[in-house]
C-alpha positions in Angstrom: -3.7 27.8 40.0 -2.3 31.5 40.5 1.1 30.0 40.0 0.3 28.5 36.8 -0.9 31.5 35.4 2.1 33.3 36.7 4.5 30.4 34.8 2.2 31.1 31.7 3.0 34.7 31.6 6.6 34.3 32.2 6.8 31.5 29.5 5.3 33.9 27.3 7.9 36.5 28.0 10.9 34.3 28.0 9.6 31.4 25.8 8.6 33.4 22.7 11.7 34.9 22.0 13.5 31.4 22.9 10.8 29.9 20.2 11.6 32.7 18.0 15.2 32.6 17.6 15.4 29.0 17.8 13.1 28.4 15.1 15.0 31.0 12.8 18.1 29.0 13.5 16.2 25.9 12.8 15.0 27.7 9.4 18.2 28.5 8.5 19.7 25.2 9.1 16.8 23.6 7.5 17.8 25.5 4.2 21.4 22.9 3.9 19.4 20.7 1.7 18.4 23.8 -0.3 22.0 25.0 -1.0 24.0 22.1 -0.6 22.6 19.0 -2.9 24.7 16.2 -1.4 24.2 15.5 2.3 27.8 14.6 2.6 28.7 18.4 2.2 27.0 19.0 5.4 28.5 16.3 7.5 31.3 18.5 8.7 29.0 21.0 10.1 27.0 18.3 11.6 30.1 17.0 13.3 30.9 20.7 14.8 27.7 21.1 16.1 27.5 17.9 18.0 30.7 19.0 19.5 29.7 22.5 20.9 27.2 21.3 23.3 29.7 19.4 25.0 31.9 22.2 25.3 29.2 24.5 26.3 28.2 22.5 29.4 31.9 22.2 30.3 32.4 25.9 30.0 29.3 27.1 32.2 29.7 24.2 34.7 26.2 24.5 35.9 26.6 28.1 37.3 23.3 29.2 35.7 21.2 26.8 37.8 23.5 27.3 40.7 22.8 31.0 40.1 19.0 30.7 40.5 19.2 28.0 43.3 21.8 30.5 45.6 19.9 33.5 44.8 17.3 32.7 46.9 19.6 32.6 50.0 22.5 35.1 49.1 22.8 38.6 48.1 22.3 38.7 44.4 25.0 41.5 43.5 27.6 39.2 45.5 26.7 36.3 43.7 26.8 37.5 40.1 30.0 39.2 40.7 31.6 35.8 42.2 30.3 33.6 39.8 30.8 36.0 36.8 34.5 36.5 37.8 34.5 32.5 37.9 32.8 32.3 34.8 35.1 34.8 32.9 38.3 33.2 33.9 37.6 29.9 33.1 36.2 30.4 29.9 39.6 32.2 28.8 41.4 29.2 30.1 39.2 26.6 28.2 39.1 28.6 25.2 42.9 28.8 25.1 43.1 24.8 25.6 41.2 24.5 22.4 43.7 26.8 20.2 46.8 24.7 21.8 44.9 21.3 20.8 43.3 22.5 17.4 44.6 20.3 15.3 44.3 17.2 17.7 40.5 18.0 17.9 40.4 18.4 14.3 42.4 15.0 13.5 39.8 13.4 16.0 36.8 14.7 14.7 37.5 13.9 11.0 38.1 17.4 10.1 41.7 17.8 9.4 40.7 19.3 5.9 39.1 22.2 7.7 40.9 23.1 10.8 39.7 26.7 10.7 36.3 25.2 11.9 38.0 24.5 15.2 38.7 28.0 15.5 35.4 29.5 14.8 33.8 26.9 16.7 36.1 27.9 19.7 34.9 31.8 19.4 31.2 30.9 19.5 31.7 29.0 22.5 33.8 31.8 24.2 31.2 34.3 23.4 28.2 32.1 24.4 29.9 31.1 27.6 30.2 34.5 28.9 27.0 35.6 28.2 25.4 32.7 30.2 25.3 34.6 33.7 24.3 37.8 32.2 21.2 36.1 30.3 20.2 34.3 33.9 20.4 37.7 35.3 17.9 39.2 33.1 15.4 36.1 33.6 15.8 36.5 37.4 15.4 40.3 37.3 12.4 40.0 35.0 13.6 42.1 32.0 12.6 39.9 29.2 12.4 42.9 26.7 16.4 43.0 26.6 16.6 39.2 27.1 14.6 38.9 23.7 16.4 41.6 21.9 19.6 40.0 22.6 18.4 36.9 21.7 16.7 37.5 18.4 19.1 40.1 17.3 22.0 37.4 17.4 20.2 34.9 15.6 18.9 37.4 12.8 22.7 38.7 12.5 23.5 34.9 12.1 21.1 34.6 9.1 22.1 37.8 7.4 25.7 36.4 7.4 24.7 33.3 5.8 22.5 34.9 3.5 25.0 37.2 1.9 27.7 34.7 1.7 25.8 31.8 0.6 23.0 33.7 -1.4 24.0 37.0 -2.5 27.7 37.4 -2.6 28.8 34.4 -4.8 26.5 35.7 -7.8 28.0 39.1 -7.3 31.7 38.2 -7.1 31.3 35.8 -10.1 29.9 38.9 -12.1 32.7 41.1 -10.7 35.5 39.3 -9.4 37.9 42.6 -9.1 35.5 44.6 -7.1 36.3 44.6 -3.1 33.5 42.3 -2.8 34.9 39.9 -5.4 38.1 39.6 -3.4 36.9 39.8 0.1 34.8 36.6 -0.6 36.0 33.2 -0.4 34.4 30.4 -2.3 36.3 28.0 -0.9 34.6 28.5 3.0 31.9 27.5 1.5 29.7 25.8 4.0 31.7 26.9 6.8 30.0 30.6 6.5 27.5 29.0 8.6 30.0 28.8 11.4 31.2 32.5 10.7 27.4 33.7 10.7 27.0 32.0 14.1 30.2 33.3 15.4 29.1 37.1 14.3 25.8 36.6 16.1 27.3 35.6 19.2 29.6 38.6 19.2 26.7 40.6 18.5 24.7 39.2 21.6 27.7 39.8 23.7 27.6 43.6 22.6 23.8 44.0 23.5 25.1 42.6 26.7 27.9 44.4 27.4 26.2 47.1 30.0 25.5 44.0 32.3 29.4 42.8 31.9 30.3 46.5 32.9 28.0 45.9 36.1 30.7 43.1 37.4 32.8 44.4 40.1 35.8 42.0 40.3 35.0 40.7 43.7 35.7 37.3 44.4 33.9 35.4 47.5 35.6 32.1 47.9 33.7 30.5 50.4 30.4 31.2 48.6 32.3 30.1 45.4 33.0 26.8 47.1 29.2 26.3 47.9 28.2 27.2 44.5 30.4 24.5 43.4 29.7 21.8 45.4 26.1 22.1 44.5 26.9 22.7 40.7 29.6 19.8 39.7 27.2 17.1 39.2 25.1 19.2 37.2 28.3 19.0 34.6 28.2 15.2 34.9 24.1 15.6 34.3 24.7 18.2 31.3 27.6 16.0 29.6 25.5 12.8 30.3 22.8 14.9 28.6 24.8 15.8 25.6 26.0 12.3 25.3 22.5 11.1 25.1 21.5 13.6 22.5 24.8 14.1 20.4 26.8 10.9 20.4 25.1 9.4 17.8 26.2 12.0 15.2 29.7 12.2 16.8 30.3 8.6 16.5 28.3 8.0 13.5 31.4 7.7 11.2 33.4 5.6 13.1 30.8 2.7 13.8 29.1 2.7 10.9 30.4 -0.2 8.1 30.6 1.9 5.0 33.0 3.7 3.0 33.9 7.1 4.0 31.8 9.2 1.8 28.8 7.2 2.0 29.0 7.2 6.0 29.4 11.4 5.3 26.1 11.2 3.1 24.0 9.3 5.7 25.4 11.2 8.7 24.4 14.6 6.5 21.0 13.3 6.3 20.5 11.9 9.8 21.8 15.4 11.1 19.1 17.4 9.0 16.4 14.7 9.7 17.2 15.1 13.4 16.5 18.6 13.4 12.8 17.9 12.6 12.2 15.7 15.8 13.9 18.5 18.0 11.2 20.9 16.8 9.7 19.5 20.5 12.7 20.8 22.0 12.3 24.2 20.6 9.3 24.3 23.1 11.1 22.3 25.6 14.0 24.9 25.7 11.1 27.7 26.0 9.5 26.1 28.9 12.8 25.4 30.7 13.8 29.1 30.3 10.9 30.4 32.7 10.2 27.1 34.6 13.8 26.8 36.3 13.7 30.4 38.1 10.0 30.2 38.5 10.5 26.2 40.5 12.7 27.5 42.6 11.0 30.7 43.7 7.7 28.4 44.4 9.6 25.7 46.3 9.0 27.6 49.4 5.2 27.4 49.1 3.4 24.9 51.0 1.5 24.0 47.8 4.3 23.4 45.4 4.2 20.1 44.9 0.5 20.6 43.8 1.7 23.3 41.2 4.2 21.3 39.7 1.7 18.4 39.1 -0.8 20.8 37.4 2.5 22.3 35.4 3.4 18.6 34.3 -0.2 17.9 33.1 -0.1 20.9 30.6 3.3 20.1 29.5 2.6 16.6 28.8 -0.6 17.8 26.7 1.7 20.4 24.7 4.2 18.0 23.9 1.4 15.4 22.9 0.2 18.2 20.6 3.8 19.1 19.6 4.3 15.2 18.7 1.0 15.0 16.8 2.1 17.9 14.4 5.4 16.5 13.6 4.2 12.7 13.2 0.9 13.5 11.5 2.3 15.7 8.5 5.8 14.4 8.4 5.1 13.6 4.6 5.1 17.4 3.9 8.3 17.6 4.5 9.1 14.8 2.2 7.2 16.6 -0.6 8.8 19.3 -0.2 12.4 17.5 -0.6 10.9 15.8 -3.6 9.9 19.0 -5.0 13.0 20.3 -4.9 15.1 17.5 -6.2 16.5 16.6 -2.9 15.2 12.9 -2.9 18.3 11.7 -0.8 16.7 13.5 2.3 13.4 12.1 2.2 14.9 8.3 3.1 15.5 9.3 6.7 12.1 10.6 7.4 10.5 7.4 8.8 12.5 7.7 12.0 11.3 11.4 12.9 8.3 10.1 15.0 10.4 7.9 17.2 13.1 10.7 17.9 10.2 13.2 18.8 8.4 10.4 21.1 12.0 10.1 22.6 12.0 13.8 23.0 8.6 14.1 24.5 10.4 11.2 27.4 13.2 14.2 27.6 10.7 17.0 28.3 9.1 15.1 31.0 12.3 14.2 32.6 13.6 18.3 32.6 10.3 18.7 34.2 10.9 15.6 36.9 14.6 16.7 37.3 13.4 19.6 39.7 13.3 17.2 42.8 17.3 16.9 42.7 17.8 20.3 42.4 15.5 21.4 45.2 16.8 18.9 47.6 20.5 19.5 46.9 20.7 15.6 45.7 22.4 16.6 42.0 24.6 13.9 42.3 21.4 11.4 41.9 20.7 13.2 39.0 23.9 12.6 37.7 23.8 9.2 38.1 20.5 8.9 36.3 22.0 10.7 33.4 24.9 8.3 33.5 22.6 5.5 33.1 21.1 7.0 30.5 24.6 7.9 28.7 25.5 4.1 29.1 22.5 2.9 27.4 23.0 5.5 24.5 26.7 4.2 23.9 26.1 0.9 24.3 22.9 0.8 21.7 24.6 3.1 19.3 27.7 1.0 19.1 25.3 -2.1 18.7 22.8 -1.0 16.3 24.1 1.5 14.3 26.1 -0.8 12.4 22.9 -3.0 11.8 20.1 -0.5 11.2 22.0 2.9 10.5 20.2 6.0 11.7 17.2 3.5 12.6 19.7 2.2 15.2 20.6 5.6 16.4 16.7 6.6 16.8 16.1 3.4 18.9 19.2 4.4 21.3 17.7 8.0 21.6 14.3 6.6 22.4 15.4 3.6 25.0 17.8 6.3 26.5 15.3 9.0 27.3 12.5 6.1 28.5 15.0 4.9 31.0 15.6 8.5 32.4 12.1 9.6 32.7 10.8 6.2 34.4 14.0 6.1 36.7 13.7 9.9 37.8 10.1 9.6 38.4 10.3 6.6 40.6 13.5 8.4 42.6 11.7 11.5 42.7 8.6 10.3 44.0 10.7 8.9 47.3 13.0 12.0 47.8 10.2 14.6 47.1 6.7 13.4 46.3 4.7 15.5 43.7 0.8 14.3 43.2 1.3 13.7 39.5 -1.8 12.7 37.4 0.2 9.2 36.2 -2.4 7.4 34.6 -4.0 10.1 32.8 -0.5 11.4 31.6 0.4 7.7 30.3 -3.2 7.7 28.7 -2.5 10.7 26.8 0.7 9.7 25.7 -0.5 5.9 24.4 -3.5 7.8 22.6 -1.2 10.0 20.7 0.8 7.1 19.6 -2.3 5.0 18.7 -3.4 8.3 16.7 -0.2 8.0 14.7 -0.4 4.5 14.0 -4.2 4.6 13.1 -2.9 7.5 10.7 -0.1 5.7 8.8 -2.4 2.7 8.7 -5.2 4.9 6.6 -2.0 6.2 4.4 -0.8 2.3 3.8 -4.6 1.8 2.3 -4.5 5.2 0.1 -1.7 7.4 -0.4 -3.3 9.9 -1.6 -1.6 13.9 -0.8 -5.0 15.4 -0.1 -6.5 12.1 1.9 -2.9 12.3 3.6 -3.7 16.0 5.1 -7.2 15.7 5.6 -6.9 12.5 8.0 -4.0 14.0 9.6 -6.3 17.5 10.3 -9.2 15.2 11.4 -7.6 13.1 13.7 -5.8 16.1 15.1 -9.1 18.0 15.9 -10.5 14.7 17.6 -7.6 14.8 20.0 -8.2 18.4 20.6 -11.8 17.9 21.2 -10.8 14.9 23.5 -8.6 16.8 25.9 -11.0 19.8 25.8 -13.4 17.8 27.0 -11.4 16.0 29.6 -9.5 19.4 31.1 -12.7 21.7 30.7 -12.4 22.8 34.2 -8.5 23.4 34.2 -8.5 24.8 30.8 -11.2 27.3 31.7 -9.0 28.8 34.6 -5.9 29.6 32.0 -5.3 33.0 30.5 -6.2 33.5 27.0 -7.1 30.1 26.5 -9.9 29.8 28.7 -11.7 32.5 27.0 -12.5 30.3 24.2 -13.5 27.3 26.2 -17.3 27.2 27.2 
């Protein structure tokens, strides 16, 4: 249990800044329907943010995970310098390619009317990529305050730019067109200020981490670099496959749905914003991963490491179940919010959110399970699992989107993550057995799905807002009481939570 307490402490330090920064960014993205009434206006932005994660995987090519893995066996300064030189050089090269093929990328992504989006996107990826190892070093050296400051400062800068250029300055420029601000502001950029804000936030983050960059000596160990790449290159496949599974539906939506261009953009805009509700779960998953990855590697040499991983999985699944219930039971609140601000078009996609949320629970479990191939240096097996998931994603998206539109995309996501979770568990138990409480975890997941179904059944019988909220709260409290009873002994040992459980 001491290992779990240590991870809980690290999750608090490294996870909270991630949650805060991601949540602030999420709130800003959720404001899109408030500023742009027509969903089709946000489709181009959805397209850009579907491309960025693919390029982030390519630009960083698994070096973050490799840094944690090899820091256990090699001098950290030597490793950091070698990987930093590699990352800086490759980032400059890949960014140059983006600028060379900017027009081709814009045409392929249906962004030919806004090729400047590709320029701003390239800047965002450049500064984010070269900051990767600096952040990894802060996590490795347990420097949470500096890590948190750099993360949150970038998001705040992003939000400030968006608020100023989409909320404050337009009104001022309209009343004072001859002032410096009036001439500086360009109303034609419109939603593009979201990308500019993101770029400004990435630049500020880089500047805050300048001290870490100054410590890089241009020393390059070719032998060590080759060892790292042999370990890391399958992680590129894993990452790319993961991005296919996560982003492909939004990338190809306009190309496969049988609708006129404007209507396709309308649906893509709705799908992109509705999807953000489901990935609230991934905020928690990302926070957990920030703390868990270095922790798992540091614990790997202990004899009781498998038992520690099993306990961590149990608490992780319980947390995901609570997140699923919070999203699915209270999903109608988002619908009422959109209706209240006269954005009824956004409500039509809310029915897919619980399915996407459950799919993201499976994704989180898969991330937990994936430690087996990272610890056993079998990253290529992890790549094959991800490729299998990507094949399922591609085939189902092509088949289902034309028929069921974004419901088809949600089904594809769900099936992909379910497949990856099951296969990773079966292979992991063969190569690195961990005594997971399988039956109990399955029971928890099935129970929360049944709770959601019961709630929808009651709402079908009596569609009253206060009854809706009251029933959702009662069911959530009932699940809380059930979990507390089942896990009382374990929960009593946890920091903070244990104080409240007699």
